[in-house]
DRENDO-1510 file (C-alpha; in Angstrom, 1 decimal, always signed):
<recs>
REC; n; res; u; v; w
REC; 1; MET; +25.8; -36.8; +75.7 .
REC; 2; SER; +24.9; -37.8; +71.9 .
REC; 3; ASP; +27.0; -37.5; +69.1 .
REC; 4; ARG; +24.5; -37.8; +66.5 .
REC; 5; SER; +25.0; -34.7; +63.9 .
REC; 6; THR; +22.5; -32.2; +63.4 .
REC; 7; SER; +22.1; -29.7; +60.5 .
REC; 8; LEU; +19.9; -26.8; +59.8 .
REC; 9; SER; +17.0; -27.2; +57.6 .
REC; 10; PRO; +16.7; -24.3; +54.5 .
REC; 11; ASN; +14.0; -22.4; +56.8 .
REC; 12; SER; +16.0; -22.0; +59.8 .
REC; 13; MET; +19.0; -21.1; +57.7 .
REC; 14; ASN; +16.7; -18.5; +56.0 .
REC; 15; VAL; +15.7; -16.9; +59.8 .
REC; 16; ILE; +19.1; -16.7; +60.8 .
REC; 17; LEU; +20.5; -15.3; +57.2 .
REC; 18; SER; +17.6; -12.7; +57.9 .
REC; 19; ALA; +18.8; -11.7; +61.0 .
REC; 20; VAL; +22.3; -11.1; +59.9 .
REC; 21; THR; +20.8; -9.0; +56.6 .
REC; 22; ALA; +19.1; -6.7; +58.9 .
REC; 23; ALA; +22.5; -6.3; +61.3 .
REC; 24; LEU; +24.8; -5.9; +58.1 .
REC; 25; LEU; +22.3; -3.2; +56.8 .
REC; 26; LEU; +22.2; -1.1; +60.0 .
REC; 27; LEU; +26.7; -1.5; +59.7 .
REC; 28; VAL; +26.1; +0.2; +56.3 .
REC; 29; ALA; +23.8; +3.0; +57.4 .
REC; 30; TRP; +26.0; +3.7; +60.3 .
REC; 31; GLY; +29.3; +3.7; +58.6 .
REC; 32; VAL; +28.1; +6.0; +55.8 .
REC; 33; ALA; +26.8; +8.2; +58.6 .
REC; 34; GLU; +29.9; +8.2; +60.1 .
REC; 35; GLY; +31.9; +8.6; +57.1 .
REC; 36; ASN; +33.6; +5.1; +58.5 .
REC; 37; VAL; +34.6; +3.8; +55.0 .
REC; 38; ILE; +36.2; +0.7; +56.9 .
REC; 39; ALA; +32.9; -0.5; +58.4 .
REC; 40; SER; +31.1; +0.1; +55.0 .
REC; 41; MET; +33.5; -1.8; +52.4 .
REC; 42; LEU; +33.1; -5.2; +55.6 .
REC; 43; SER; +29.3; -4.6; +55.7 .
REC; 44; GLY; +29.2; -4.7; +52.0 .
REC; 45; ALA; +31.5; -7.7; +51.6 .
REC; 46; GLY; +28.8; -9.2; +54.4 .
REC; 47; LEU; +26.0; -8.5; +52.6 .
REC; 48; ALA; +27.4; -10.2; +49.3 .
REC; 49; VAL; +28.0; -13.2; +51.2 .
REC; 50; VAL; +24.6; -13.3; +51.9 .
REC; 51; ILE; +23.1; -12.9; +49.0 .
REC; 52; VAL; +25.3; -15.9; +48.0 .
REC; 53; ALA; +24.6; -17.9; +50.6 .
REC; 54; PHE; +20.7; -17.0; +50.1 .
REC; 55; GLY; +20.8; -18.3; +46.4 .
REC; 56; THR; +22.7; -21.6; +47.4 .
REC; 57; ILE; +20.0; -22.4; +49.7 .
REC; 58; ASN; +16.8; -21.2; +47.9 .
REC; 59; LEU; +17.8; -21.5; +44.2 .
REC; 60; VAL; +20.3; -23.7; +43.1 .
REC; 61; PRO; +18.6; -26.6; +45.1 .
REC; 62; ASP; +15.3; -26.2; +43.4 .
REC; 63; THR; +16.7; -25.7; +39.8 .
REC; 64; MET; +18.7; -28.8; +40.5 .
REC; 65; ARG; +15.8; -30.6; +41.2 .
REC; 66; ALA; +13.4; -29.6; +38.7 .
REC; 67; GLU; +16.4; -30.4; +35.9 .
REC; 68; ALA; +16.6; -34.1; +37.5 .
REC; 69; THR; +12.8; -34.3; +37.4 .
REC; 70; GLY; +12.5; -33.1; +34.1 .
REC; 71; ARG; +15.4; -35.4; +33.0 .
REC; 72; THR; +14.0; -38.2; +35.0 .
REC; 73; LEU; +10.3; -37.7; +33.1 .
REC; 74; ALA; +11.9; -37.6; +29.6 .
REC; 75; ILE; +14.0; -41.0; +30.1 .
REC; 76; ALA; +10.9; -42.7; +31.3 .
REC; 77; SER; +8.8; -41.1; +28.4 .
REC; 78; GLU; +11.4; -42.4; +25.9 .
REC; 79; THR; +12.2; -45.8; +27.4 .
REC; 80; LEU; +8.2; -46.3; +27.2 .
REC; 81; ARG; +8.3; -45.9; +23.9 .
REC; 82; SER; +11.3; -48.1; +23.6 .
REC; 83; CYS; +9.5; -50.8; +25.4 .
REC; 84; ASN; +6.3; -50.8; +23.3 .
REC; 85; HIS; +6.9; -54.0; +21.2 .
REC; 86; GLY; +9.0; -55.8; +24.3 .
REC; 87; LEU; +12.9; -56.5; +24.2 .
REC; 88; THR; +14.0; -56.7; +20.8 .
REC; 89; PRO; +17.4; -55.8; +19.4 .
REC; 90; ASP; +16.3; -52.5; +18.2 .
REC; 91; ASN; +14.4; -51.4; +21.4 .
REC; 92; ALA; +17.4; -52.1; +23.5 .
REC; 93; ALA; +19.7; -50.6; +21.1 .
REC; 94; HIS; +17.9; -47.3; +22.1 .
REC; 95; ILE; +17.7; -47.9; +25.0 .
REC; 96; CYS; +21.2; -48.7; +25.6 .
REC; 97; ARG; +22.3; -45.0; +23.6 .
REC; 98; LEU; +19.7; -43.1; +25.9 .
REC; 99; LEU; +20.4; -44.8; +29.5 .
REC; 100; LEU; +24.6; -44.4; +29.0 .
REC; 101; PRO; +24.9; -40.8; +29.6 .
REC; 102; GLU; +23.1; -41.0; +32.4 .
REC; 103; THR; +25.5; -43.1; +34.1 .
REC; 104; ALA; +29.8; -42.7; +34.6 .
REC; 105; ALA; +29.8; -46.4; +33.0 .
REC; 106; VAL; +32.0; -46.5; +29.7 .
REC; 107; GLY; +29.6; -49.2; +28.1 .
REC; 108; ILE; +25.9; -50.5; +28.9 .
REC; 109; ALA; +24.1; -54.0; +27.5 .
REC; 110; VAL; +20.4; -55.2; +27.7 .
REC; 111; THR; +20.6; -58.9; +27.2 .
REC; 112; ASN; +16.9; -61.4; +27.0 .
REC; 113; THR; +17.6; -64.1; +28.7 .
REC; 114; LYS; +19.8; -66.5; +26.4 .
REC; 115; LYS; +21.7; -63.4; +24.5 .
REC; 116; VAL; +22.9; -59.8; +24.3 .
REC; 117; LEU; +20.5; -57.9; +22.2 .
REC; 118; ALA; +22.4; -54.9; +22.3 .
REC; 119; TYR; +25.5; -52.6; +23.5 .
REC; 120; GLU; +26.6; -49.1; +23.2 .
REC; 121; GLY; +29.6; -48.0; +24.6 .
REC; 122; GLU; +33.7; -48.3; +24.1 .
REC; 123; HIS; +34.8; -50.7; +21.6 .
REC; 124; GLY; +36.2; -54.0; +23.3 .
REC; 125; VAL; +34.5; -53.2; +27.1 .
REC; 126; GLY; +31.4; -54.9; +26.8 .
REC; 127; THR; +30.2; -58.4; +24.9 .
REC; 128; ALA; +29.1; -58.0; +21.5 .
REC; 129; PRO; +25.9; -58.3; +20.5 .
REC; 130; GLY; +24.4; -61.7; +20.0 .
REC; 131; SER; +26.8; -63.2; +22.1 .
REC; 132; GLU; +25.3; -65.7; +24.7 .
REC; 133; ASN; +24.8; -64.5; +28.0 .
REC; 134; THR; +27.7; -65.1; +30.3 .
REC; 135; VAL; +27.9; -66.9; +33.4 .
REC; 136; PRO; +27.5; -63.9; +35.9 .
REC; 137; THR; +24.4; -62.9; +33.9 .
REC; 138; LEU; +22.9; -66.4; +33.7 .
REC; 139; GLU; +23.1; -66.0; +37.7 .
REC; 140; VAL; +21.2; -62.9; +38.1 .
REC; 141; LEU; +18.7; -64.4; +35.9 .
REC; 142; GLU; +18.2; -67.3; +38.0 .
REC; 143; SER; +18.8; -65.5; +41.6 .
REC; 144; LYS; +16.7; -62.6; +40.1 .
REC; 145; ARG; +18.7; -60.0; +42.2 .
REC; 146; MET; +21.3; -57.2; +41.2 .
REC; 147; GLU; +24.7; -58.2; +41.4 .
REC; 148; THR; +28.7; -56.9; +40.2 .
REC; 149; PHE; +31.2; -58.5; +38.3 .
REC; 150; VAL; +34.6; -58.2; +37.3 .
REC; 151; SER; +36.2; -59.4; +34.0 .
REC; 152; MET; +39.3; -61.0; +33.6 .
REC; 153; ASP; +39.3; -61.1; +29.9 .
REC; 154; ASP; +36.9; -61.2; +26.7 .
REC; 155; GLY; +35.6; -64.9; +27.6 .
REC; 156; ASP; +35.8; -64.8; +31.7 .
REC; 157; GLN; +33.4; -63.3; +33.8 .
REC; 158; THR; +33.2; -63.7; +37.7 .
REC; 159; THR; +30.4; -62.7; +39.8 .
REC; 160; ARG; +31.3; -60.6; +42.6 .
REC; 161; HIS; +29.1; -59.2; +45.7 .
REC; 162; PHE; +29.3; -55.4; +45.7 .
REC; 163; ASN; +32.0; -53.9; +48.2 .
REC; 164; LEU; +32.8; -50.2; +48.7 .
REC; 165; VAL; +36.5; -50.6; +50.5 .
REC; 166; GLN; +37.3; -53.4; +48.1 .
REC; 167; ASN; +38.7; -53.2; +45.0 .
REC; 168; ARG; +39.8; -55.9; +42.5 .
REC; 169; SER; +42.2; -56.1; +39.9 .
REC; 170; GLY; +40.7; -56.8; +36.5 .
REC; 171; ARG; +39.9; -55.7; +32.8 .
REC; 172; THR; +36.6; -54.5; +33.0 .
REC; 173; PHE; +33.5; -54.1; +35.8 .
REC; 174; GLY; +30.1; -53.9; +35.8 .
REC; 175; ILE; +26.7; -54.3; +37.4 .
REC; 176; ILE; +23.9; -56.5; +36.4 .
REC; 177; VAL; +20.6; -55.6; +36.9 .
REC; 178; PRO; +17.7; -57.9; +36.1 .
REC; 179; LEU; +14.6; -57.1; +34.4 .
REC; 180; LEU; +11.7; -57.9; +36.1 .
REC; 181; VAL; +8.0; -59.2; +34.9 .
REC; 182; GLN; +5.1; -60.6; +37.5 .
REC; 183; ASP; +8.7; -61.3; +39.3 .
REC; 184; GLU; +10.2; -63.6; +36.3 .
REC; 185; PRO; +13.0; -62.6; +34.7 .
REC; 186; MET; +12.9; -61.1; +31.1 .
REC; 187; GLY; +16.7; -60.2; +30.6 .
REC; 188; THR; +19.3; -57.8; +32.3 .
REC; 189; ILE; +21.0; -54.7; +32.1 .
REC; 190; LYS; +24.6; -54.3; +32.2 .
REC; 191; LEU; +26.7; -51.5; +33.4 .
REC; 192; TYR; +30.5; -51.5; +32.6 .
REC; 193; TYR; +33.3; -49.5; +34.0 .
REC; 194; ARG; +37.0; -49.3; +33.7 .
REC; 195; SER; +37.6; -49.6; +37.3 .
REC; 196; GLY; +36.3; -51.2; +40.0 .
REC; 197; THR; +36.4; -47.7; +41.8 .
REC; 198; ASP; +33.9; -45.8; +39.6 .
REC; 199; ILE; +31.2; -48.4; +41.1 .
REC; 200; ASP; +30.0; -46.5; +44.3 .
REC; 201; ARG; +26.7; -46.0; +45.7 .
REC; 202; THR; +25.5; -43.8; +43.1 .
REC; 203; GLN; +26.4; -45.5; +40.5 .
REC; 204; LEU; +24.4; -48.8; +42.2 .
REC; 205; ALA; +21.4; -46.6; +43.3 .
REC; 206; ILE; +21.1; -45.5; +39.2 .
REC; 207; ALA; +21.6; -49.4; +38.2 .
REC; 208; LYS; +18.8; -50.2; +40.3 .
REC; 209; GLY; +16.5; -47.5; +39.4 .
REC; 210; PHE; +17.1; -48.2; +35.9 .
REC; 211; GLY; +16.4; -52.1; +36.4 .
REC; 212; GLU; +13.2; -51.1; +38.0 .
REC; 213; LEU; +12.2; -48.2; +35.5 .
REC; 214; LEU; +12.8; -50.7; +32.3 .
REC; 215; SER; +10.9; -53.7; +34.7 .
REC; 216; THR; +7.8; -51.2; +34.7 .
REC; 217; GLN; +7.6; -50.2; +31.3 .
REC; 218; LEU; +8.0; -53.9; +30.1 .
REC; 219; SER; +5.3; -55.4; +32.8 .
REC; 220; SER; +3.1; -52.3; +30.6 .
REC; 221; TYR; +4.0; -54.4; +27.6 .
REC; 222; GLU; +2.7; -57.7; +28.8 .
REC; 223; LEU; -0.7; -56.3; +29.9 .
REC; 224; ASP; -0.8; -54.8; +26.9 .
REC; 225; ARG; +0.0; -57.8; +25.1 .
REC; 226; GLN; -2.4; -60.2; +27.3 .
REC; 227; ALA; -5.1; -57.5; +26.6 .
REC; 228; GLU; -4.7; -58.0; +22.9 .
REC; 229; LEU; -4.3; -61.8; +23.3 .
REC; 230; LEU; -7.6; -61.7; +25.2 .
REC; 231; ALA; -9.5; -59.6; +23.0 .
REC; 232; ARG; -8.6; -62.4; +20.0 .
REC; 233; ALA; -9.9; -65.0; +22.4 .
REC; 234; GLU; -13.0; -63.6; +22.8 .
REC; 235; VAL; -13.6; -62.6; +19.1 .
REC; 236; LYS; -12.6; -66.6; +18.8 .
REC; 237; ALA; -15.3; -67.7; +21.5 .
REC; 238; LEU; -18.3; -65.5; +20.0 .
REC; 239; GLN; -17.0; -67.3; +16.4 .
REC; 240; ALA; -17.3; -70.7; +18.4 .
REC; 241; GLN; -20.6; -69.7; +19.3 .
REC; 242; ILE; -21.8; -68.5; +15.9 .
REC; 243; ASN; -20.5; -71.2; +13.8 .
REC; 244; PRO; -22.3; -74.4; +14.8 .
REC; 245; HIS; -25.6; -72.0; +15.4 .
REC; 246; PHE; -25.6; -71.6; +11.4 .
REC; 247; LEU; -24.2; -73.6; +9.9 .
REC; 248; PHE; -26.4; -76.9; +9.6 .
REC; 249; ASN; -30.0; -74.5; +9.5 .
REC; 250; THR; -28.4; -72.4; +6.8 .
REC; 251; LEU; -27.4; -75.1; +5.1 .
REC; 252; ASN; -30.9; -77.2; +5.5 .
REC; 253; THR; -32.7; -74.0; +4.5 .
REC; 254; ILE; -30.4; -73.9; +1.6 .
REC; 255; ALA; -30.8; -77.5; +1.0 .
REC; 256; SER; -34.7; -77.4; +0.6 .
REC; 257; LEU; -34.6; -73.5; -1.5 .
REC; 258; THR; -32.8; -75.8; -4.2 .
REC; 259; ARG; -35.9; -77.8; -5.1 .
REC; 260; THR; -38.4; -74.4; -4.7 .
REC; 261; ASP; -36.3; -71.7; -5.9 .
REC; 262; PRO; -33.4; -72.5; -6.7 .
REC; 263; THR; -32.2; -68.5; -7.7 .
REC; 264; LYS; -33.2; -67.6; -3.9 .
REC; 265; ALA; -31.0; -70.6; -3.1 .
REC; 266; ARG; -28.0; -69.4; -4.8 .
REC; 267; ASP; -28.6; -65.8; -4.3 .
REC; 268; LEU; -28.4; -67.2; +0.0 .
REC; 269; LEU; -25.3; -69.7; -0.5 .
REC; 270; ARG; -23.4; -66.4; -2.1 .
REC; 271; GLU; -24.6; -64.7; +1.1 .
REC; 272; PHE; -24.2; -67.3; +3.6 .
REC; 273; SER; -20.5; -67.9; +2.3 .
REC; 274; VAL; -19.5; -64.3; +2.3 .
REC; 275; PHE; -20.8; -63.8; +6.0 .
REC; 276; TYR; -18.9; -67.0; +7.3 .
REC; 277; ARG; -15.9; -66.2; +5.8 .
REC; 278; ARG; -16.2; -62.6; +7.5 .
REC; 279; THR; -17.1; -64.6; +10.5 .
REC; 280; LEU; -13.8; -66.7; +10.1 .
REC; 281; GLU; -12.1; -63.6; +9.5 .
REC; 282; GLY; -13.1; -61.8; +12.7 .
REC; 283; SER; -9.8; -60.2; +13.5 .
REC; 284; ASP; -9.0; -58.3; +16.2 .
REC; 285; GLN; -8.6; -55.1; +14.0 .
REC; 286; LEU; -11.2; -51.9; +14.5 .
REC; 287; ILE; -13.4; -51.5; +11.3 .
REC; 288; PRO; -15.6; -49.4; +9.9 .
REC; 289; LEU; -19.5; -49.4; +11.2 .
REC; 290; SER; -20.8; -49.7; +7.9 .
REC; 291; ARG; -18.8; -53.3; +7.6 .
REC; 292; GLU; -20.9; -54.9; +10.9 .
REC; 293; LEU; -23.7; -53.2; +9.8 .
REC; 294; GLU; -23.1; -55.1; +6.6 .
REC; 295; GLN; -22.6; -58.1; +8.5 .
REC; 296; THR; -25.6; -58.2; +10.3 .
REC; 297; ARG; -27.8; -57.3; +7.7 .
REC; 298; ARG; -26.3; -60.7; +6.0 .
REC; 299; TYR; -27.1; -62.5; +9.4 .
REC; 300; LEU; -30.5; -61.4; +9.3 .
REC; 301; LYS; -31.2; -62.4; +5.8 .
REC; 302; ILE; -30.3; -65.7; +6.3 .
REC; 303; GLU; -32.7; -66.1; +9.4 .
REC; 304; LYS; -35.8; -64.7; +6.9 .
REC; 305; ALA; -34.9; -67.2; +4.7 .
REC; 306; ARG; -35.0; -69.8; +7.6 .
REC; 307; PHE; -38.0; -68.5; +9.4 .
REC; 308; GLY; -40.2; -66.3; +6.7 .
REC; 309; GLU; -39.6; -63.0; +5.1 .
REC; 310; ASP; -42.4; -61.4; +7.2 .
REC; 311; ARG; -41.1; -62.9; +10.7 .
REC; 312; ILE; -38.1; -60.3; +11.0 .
REC; 313; VAL; -38.4; -56.5; +10.0 .
REC; 314; GLU; -35.7; -54.8; +10.6 .
REC; 315; GLU; -34.8; -50.6; +10.6 .
REC; 316; GLU; -31.4; -48.4; +10.9 .
REC; 317; PHE; -31.4; -45.1; +11.7 .
REC; 318; VAL; -27.6; -44.1; +11.4 .
REC; 319; GLU; -26.7; -40.5; +12.0 .
REC; 320; PRO; -24.5; -39.1; +9.4 .
REC; 321; GLY; -21.1; -39.9; +9.4 .
REC; 322; CYS; -21.1; -42.4; +12.2 .
REC; 323; GLU; -20.9; -44.9; +8.9 .
REC; 324; SER; -17.1; -44.5; +9.1 .
REC; 325; LEU; -17.2; -44.6; +12.7 .
REC; 326; PRO; -14.2; -47.4; +13.9 .
REC; 327; VAL; -15.3; -50.5; +15.9 .
REC; 328; PRO; -14.4; -54.2; +16.8 .
REC; 329; SER; -16.2; -56.6; +14.6 .
REC; 330; PHE; -18.9; -58.4; +16.5 .
REC; 331; LEU; -20.0; -55.7; +18.2 .
REC; 332; VAL; -24.0; -55.1; +16.4 .
REC; 333; GLN; -24.6; -58.9; +15.0 .
REC; 334; PRO; -24.1; -60.6; +18.3 .
REC; 335; ILE; -26.8; -58.5; +20.2 .
REC; 336; VAL; -29.1; -58.8; +16.9 .
REC; 337; GLU; -28.6; -62.3; +17.1 .
REC; 338; ASN; -29.7; -62.4; +20.7 .
REC; 339; SER; -32.6; -60.9; +19.6 .
REC; 340; VAL; -33.6; -63.3; +16.9 .
REC; 341; ARG; -32.9; -66.4; +19.3 .
REC; 342; HIS; -34.5; -65.1; +22.7 .
REC; 343; ALA; -37.0; -62.8; +21.9 .
REC; 344; MET; -38.9; -63.9; +18.3 .
REC; 345; ARG; -42.3; -65.1; +19.3 .
REC; 346; GLU; -44.1; -68.3; +17.7 .
REC; 347; GLU; -46.1; -66.2; +15.8 .
REC; 348; GLY; -46.0; -62.8; +14.6 .
REC; 349; ALA; -42.7; -60.5; +13.5 .
REC; 350; LEU; -40.2; -59.3; +15.2 .
REC; 351; HIS; -39.0; -55.6; +14.9 .
REC; 352; ILE; -35.3; -55.0; +15.4 .
REC; 353; ASP; -34.3; -51.5; +15.5 .
REC; 354; ILE; -30.8; -50.5; +15.2 .
REC; 355; HIS; -30.0; -46.8; +16.0 .
REC; 356; VAL; -26.4; -45.2; +16.1 .
REC; 357; ALA; -26.2; -41.3; +17.6 .
REC; 358; VAL; -23.8; -39.1; +18.9 .
REC; 359; ASP; -24.0; -37.9; +21.9 .
REC; 360; GLY; -21.7; -35.4; +22.9 .
REC; 361; ASN; -18.1; -36.8; +22.7 .
REC; 362; ASP; -19.7; -40.3; +22.6 .
REC; 363; VAL; -21.5; -42.6; +20.1 .
REC; 364; LEU; -24.7; -44.3; +21.2 .
REC; 365; VAL; -25.4; -47.4; +19.5 .
REC; 366; ALA; -28.6; -49.3; +20.5 .
REC; 367; VAL; -30.5; -52.5; +19.2 .
REC; 368; ALA; -34.4; -52.5; +20.1 .
REC; 369; ASP; -36.6; -55.2; +19.6 .
REC; 370; ASP; -40.7; -55.7; +20.5 .
REC; 371; GLY; -40.0; -59.5; +21.4 .
REC; 372; LEU; -41.0; -61.4; +24.7 .
REC; 373; GLY; -38.5; -58.8; +26.6 .
REC; 374; MET; -37.7; -59.8; +30.5 .
REC; 375; ASP; -38.2; -58.2; +33.9 .
REC; 376; GLN; -35.7; -55.5; +34.7 .
REC; 377; GLN; -34.1; -58.1; +37.5 .
REC; 378; THR; -33.1; -60.2; +34.7 .
REC; 379; ALA; -31.7; -58.0; +32.7 .
REC; 380; ASP; -29.7; -56.7; +35.6 .
REC; 381; LYS; -28.5; -59.9; +36.4 .
REC; 382; LEU; -27.0; -60.3; +32.6 .
REC; 383; LEU; -25.5; -57.6; +32.8 .
REC; 384; ALA; -23.9; -58.3; +36.1 .
REC; 385; ALA; -22.9; -61.5; +35.1 .
REC; 386; ALA; -21.4; -59.5; +31.6 .
REC; 387; SER; -19.4; -57.5; +33.8 .
REC; 388; LYS; -17.5; -59.9; +35.8 .
REC; 389; PRO; -14.0; -61.3; +34.7 .
REC; 390; SER; -14.9; -64.8; +34.1 .
REC; 391; GLY; -17.9; -66.9; +34.4 .
REC; 392; GLU; -19.7; -69.9; +32.7 .
REC; 393; GLU; -21.8; -67.9; +30.8 .
REC; 394; LYS; -24.0; -69.2; +27.6 .
REC; 395; GLY; -25.9; -68.0; +24.9 .
REC; 396; THR; -26.8; -64.7; +25.8 .
REC; 397; GLY; -24.4; -64.4; +28.4 .
REC; 398; ILE; -21.0; -64.9; +26.3 .
REC; 399; ALA; -22.2; -62.8; +23.6 .
REC; 400; LEU; -23.1; -59.9; +26.0 .
REC; 401; LYS; -20.0; -60.6; +27.8 .
REC; 402; ASN; -17.8; -60.5; +25.3 .
REC; 403; VAL; -19.5; -57.3; +23.7 .
REC; 404; ALA; -19.2; -55.6; +27.0 .
REC; 405; GLU; -15.4; -56.4; +27.7 .
REC; 406; ARG; -14.7; -55.0; +24.0 .
REC; 407; VAL; -16.5; -51.9; +24.8 .
REC; 408; GLU; -14.6; -51.1; +27.6 .
REC; 409; ARG; -11.5; -52.2; +26.2 .
REC; 410; PHE; -11.5; -50.4; +23.1 .
REC; 411; TYR; -13.1; -47.3; +24.2 .
REC; 412; GLY; -12.0; -46.8; +28.2 .
REC; 413; THR; -13.6; -45.1; +31.1 .
REC; 414; GLY; -17.2; -43.7; +30.3 .
REC; 415; SER; -18.1; -46.9; +28.1 .
REC; 416; GLY; -20.6; -49.7; +28.9 .
REC; 417; VAL; -23.2; -51.7; +28.0 .
REC; 418; GLU; -27.0; -50.7; +29.9 .
REC; 419; ILE; -30.3; -53.5; +29.1 .
REC; 420; ILE; -33.6; -52.1; +29.6 .
REC; 421; SER; -36.3; -54.9; +28.9 .
REC; 422; LYS; -39.9; -55.6; +29.9 .
REC; 423; PRO; -42.1; -58.6; +30.0 .
REC; 424; GLY; -44.4; -58.8; +26.6 .
REC; 425; GLU; -42.9; -55.2; +25.2 .
REC; 426; GLY; -39.1; -56.0; +24.4 .
REC; 427; THR; -35.6; -55.0; +25.5 .
REC; 428; CYS; -33.1; -52.7; +24.3 .
REC; 429; VAL; -29.6; -53.1; +24.7 .
REC; 430; THR; -27.3; -49.8; +24.3 .
REC; 431; LEU; -23.8; -49.8; +24.2 .
REC; 432; ARG; -21.9; -46.2; +24.7 .
REC; 433; LEU; -18.3; -46.0; +23.4 .
REC; 434; GLY; -17.0; -43.3; +24.9 .
REC; 435; GLU; -15.4; -40.4; +23.5 .
REC; 436; ALA; -15.8; -42.3; +19.8 .
REC; 437; ALA; -17.5; -39.5; +18.3 .
REC; 438; LEU; -13.5; -38.1; +18.6 .
REC; 439; THR; -12.4; -40.7; +16.0 .
REC; 440; LEU; -14.8; -39.2; +13.1 .
REC; 441; HIS; -12.6; -36.1; +13.0 .
REC; 442; ASN; -9.1; -37.6; +14.3 .
REC; 443; GLY; -9.2; -41.0; +12.8 .
REC; 444; SER; -9.2; -44.4; +14.5 .
REC; 445; LYS; -8.4; -45.3; +18.1 .
REC; 446; GLY; -6.7; -48.6; +17.2 .
</recs>
């Protein structure tokens, strides 16, 4: 004989209650027809009980679940905003104020790996902000496991493994949960209680849930931070590629012009100074497209001085309004530089067209030349190499790779790079900036 307890599902209970309701309705009808007041009253009372039961089974759980889900989503949303700059004292204080009402605790604290960042709750229960982490906190940071503790006084806290049937004497009791990012401790969240009996399985589950939620939010922040650092590194890589390429050739060109055309030498020196300063600035902030095109024109002016005015002929076609489009620096200039370095023939002019146009919600930026070109298989390999997470690309490869990665990072899904080329006829590189047209009306996406 099985000793397992069984319970009826809501659906089964509804079937039973429906049958009881039908029987009671028949009893009411019979009582009214026969004039039996007692039967009518009893059956009416029975119907009232059934109605309450229906509400309990069908209405209350759904309402409670909906409210609980809403509260959970609201807390998740608020903690995400609180973690958008990592574990700072201000963010930690906001987290404490947000989470304390959701527990039976009398106090809550958030720490980093060294000290308490914030505390919210009854005065004198938790450790004051700025205090060094206690021994139990350090143990949790090392073990990366949730623990409970008992505090005998302000300076003494001892780790105690939780036991439902065990109650220890002490001043305050608590739960410490590690905050982990990629399995590395970033801090803890600590819940304080007046009595050990207040720490039941529900409070343990709540504390663990808060720890996992905050760990997830901090992981999201860390991914964003790493992406930002990567974006800066990519700009630095472009700077490292561009700087040596221009420095000596441009200085030699300017030096030769000081004898043959001093006025032009001074003008070129000014242009080179501005170009080089903007190159060194090369921040990860978005800039207007007009500024990126100005930098591209400076580059071409320097190259014309080197190769000859008639060797490079450029044209720009920018749809009205697109001049203010926010774009990352080094978006157009590296593509144009690739055309000059790799597409120019030994004789004759190289025509470069820069075309910017709105395509639905997207913006297309195309750089086309009529230079040496390449077969489509080579173009596809170049594009495939640019889409890889890492590689040993040089020259054209590293420039295209950095441009492609930043286009995807800043403009997201639907963005990308396309290369169409034909030997002897030229190459066209098109950048699709996903939903960038929306920023022309709504402001920068950064």
